[in-house]
N, C-alpha and C positions, 0 to 999 in steps of 0.2 A: 289196396291191397293186391299180391302177387295174381299176376295174370298168367294162372297154369291151366292149361287146357286139358280137362281129364273127363271120364265118364265111368259109370259104374257097370259092373258086370259080376258074373259068379263063375265057378268053376264048371267045366262039364259035367254031365250027369249029377248035379247035385240035387239035393232035395227041394221040394216046394218051397219049403220054409227058408232056403237061403234065397231060393230066386226072389220071393216075396221081400227077405230082409233088405236084398240087393235094391230093389225097386222101391222100397220105402227109403234107404239110403239117399237114392237119386232123387227122390222129392225133397229129403230134409237137405239137401246141399244143392238143391236148384240146378242139377246138372243131368244130362241124359244117362239114361239106361240104355246098356247096349247086350243084348242077347250073344252069348260065347259062341263063336265059329265052331261048327261041327268039323270041318277039315281044315280050317285056318290057323294062324298061329296068332299069339299075342302081338306080335311085332307087324303082323298084316291088320289087326285093328288099329293100331296105333297109325299105321300109315295110311289105312283107307278112311278113317275118322278125323285124321290131322291133330292127333292127341299127343301131350306130354307125356300123360301117364294113364294108367287104368287102376281104379279103385275096385279090387276083388272080394265079395265076399265069399268066405270058406270056412270050413269046419273049425279051424285054427283062428278064426277071427280076419279083422280086415288085413289085406296084404295090399301092396303097392307094386306094379309093374311100369317100369322105365324102359328105354331102350338099353339101359345099362345093367338092368337085370330085377329081380325078386327082391322085394322089401318087407319084412312081417317087424312086429313089435318083439323087440327082445333088450333086455337090459344090457347085454353086449359087455363092452369093456367095464362098464359100470360095476357089473357084478365083481367081476374081480378084484378092482379096486375097491369096493365095498368090503370085500373079504379082507384083502389087507389091513384095512385099516380098523374093522372093527373086529374081526376074529384074530389077527396077528398083531395087531396095535403097532402097525407102522405107520409113517406120516404119508403124507398125499399134498403135492405141491398146489393143488387147488385149494384144498382145505386150509391150508397153510395163507394163502393168500386172500382167502374169504375172511379167516380171523371171527366167525360167530360163535356165538355160545346159545345155549339152551334158551328157548322162549324167543329169540331174534327172527328178523324178515328177511327173506332173501327174494330178489326178484332176477329170474333168468331171462334175459331177454332175446335169448337164440337156442329154446330147450332142446330141438331137435328129438332124439330119443331119450330124452331126459336122464342121460348117464352122468351128467354133473349134477344135476338136480337130484338125483338120488343121494349123492353123497351130501350136498347142502341140507336134505330133509332130515339125514341122520344128524348131522351136526346141530341144529336148532330142535330136533326133538318133538316130542307130542305135543308141547306147548309153544312152538314155533309157527314159522308160515314160508313156505316155497310157493311161489306164483311162477308158472314159466310161460313165454309168449312164442307163439309159432304163426308166421306170417301164411306159411303153406298150408291153403285148406285140407289137403287130402293127408298131408303129414300131421298136422294138427288132429284132424279124425282119427287115424291110426293111432297114434301116441296117446292122446287123452283118453282113450278105451283102452290102450294097452297097459297105461299104470294102474287103470282102476280094477282091472281082472286078473292082471298077472298073481299066479299062486308061487311056483316053483317049489324047491326043496327046502328054502329058508324063510321061515315066516317072519321073521324080524326084518329082512329085507322088504319084503312084499309089503310090510306094514309101513316102510319108508316109503315106498314108493306111491302108495294109496293115498298118502297124506297132499301128495303133491297136486295143484290146481292147474291146468294147461288152458291158456285161450286163446282163441283164434284172435290174434291182433299184431301188426305191426309195432315194433317197439317205441319210435317217436311218437306215433298216434296215441299209445297206452299212457306213455309216459306224461303228456300232455294233459292227461285227464287226473292226474293223481295230485294231490296237496303235498306239500312241503313234509320231508322226513316221513314217509309213507312208508318206506324200508330201512333196514339197516346197511344192505348192501344190494348195490345194482351189479349184474354180472353181463359183461358180451362175451361171446365165441363167436364171432364173426368168421365168413368163409377166409381162409388165408390167402392174402396177395400172391403167396407161392404155394400153391398147391401141394400135400404130400401124395405124390401119385401110388406111394405103396398102400394105401389104406384101402385094402379092396373091401373091405367090410362095409366102408361108407360109400362106395362108388355108387351103388344104385339110387342112393338118397341125392348126390349132388344135382342133377337136373330140378329137383323140388325145392331146392336151399336157396335162400335169400342170398343173392349174389352181390348187392351194394355193398361195397365198401363202408366200413363205419366212419361216420362222420363226425369230425371233431364236435360239431355244433350237439351231436346227440349226447356225447360224454358231458358235456355242460349240463345239457338239460337233467340228465341222469344225478347229475351233482347235486341239485335241488329237489330230488327225490330221495335221494340217500347220503349221509355224509361220507361213504366209501365206494369208489366205483373200482371194479376189477375187470382187466380184458386181458383176452388170450391172446398170442399170438407168436409167432416163430423167432422175431429178432427183437432187442431192446431197443434198436434203432426205431423201428416203427412204434412201438410203445411210446417212446420219448416224445412222437409227434402228437400224442394223445394227452401229453402232459404228465405222464407217468415219472415217479419219482423213487419208487421202490420196486424192486423186481424180484420175482420167485422163481427158482429154477436153475438147474445144476449145467456145466457145458455139458455133460452126457444126455440132456434132456432135447427132445425134437421142438418142444415148446418153452413159452415164457409165460409168465402172468405178471401183468404191470397193475401197479396199485396207483391210482389218484384219489385223494382225500381233498375235503372242501379246505 
């Protein structure tokens, strides 16, 4: 598993309930609970306790603080894309590459904040299955709770989120446990080899993300689990290294989706 050093705390002047919740989370995750500094900053806590992140119990639910900023669960661009597809009947390159139907099964090996998983959940419907894997323990904790309790102003979107199952696991370890054809599609969205610097919304997430490049062996393993593997990257050249022979995305798009079939 990823070696992320973090502790649990809560906001200043919070209720006893949130303080107790924070301590419960710390016991559950087997990490330290650190009382919030009265006069010091979160950055000071990170430095003093030599931490990569702080998991914060707040009235809005779990939040994560890194040196890059504060992160809380939200559908983000996933909501915008969902609205374009569902309400405006527009196409989405990710869904085109996935090519799934009602009742099918999707494994998202790098779920993050579940933006792509949200669209996959819509595409496979109530009879389908979307499983997301998250190697980062604090990120898994925040997102797995976020998708279950999210309400928002669009009930249908919330329903699609609630159906997503998010597991704390690294992709290779989990793929090794699965029998052949457990899923219809396996999806990888690894950290780009050439990061998109302008993506400020995701900046606080980067210190928590699994940064190892996607190994060709992982793609081969995924092909035993599903007959179709989809990979997101910035260039066709990189996708060709993984054996992809079909590509989705226009010259105006910042990313490409590569498709590898069994």
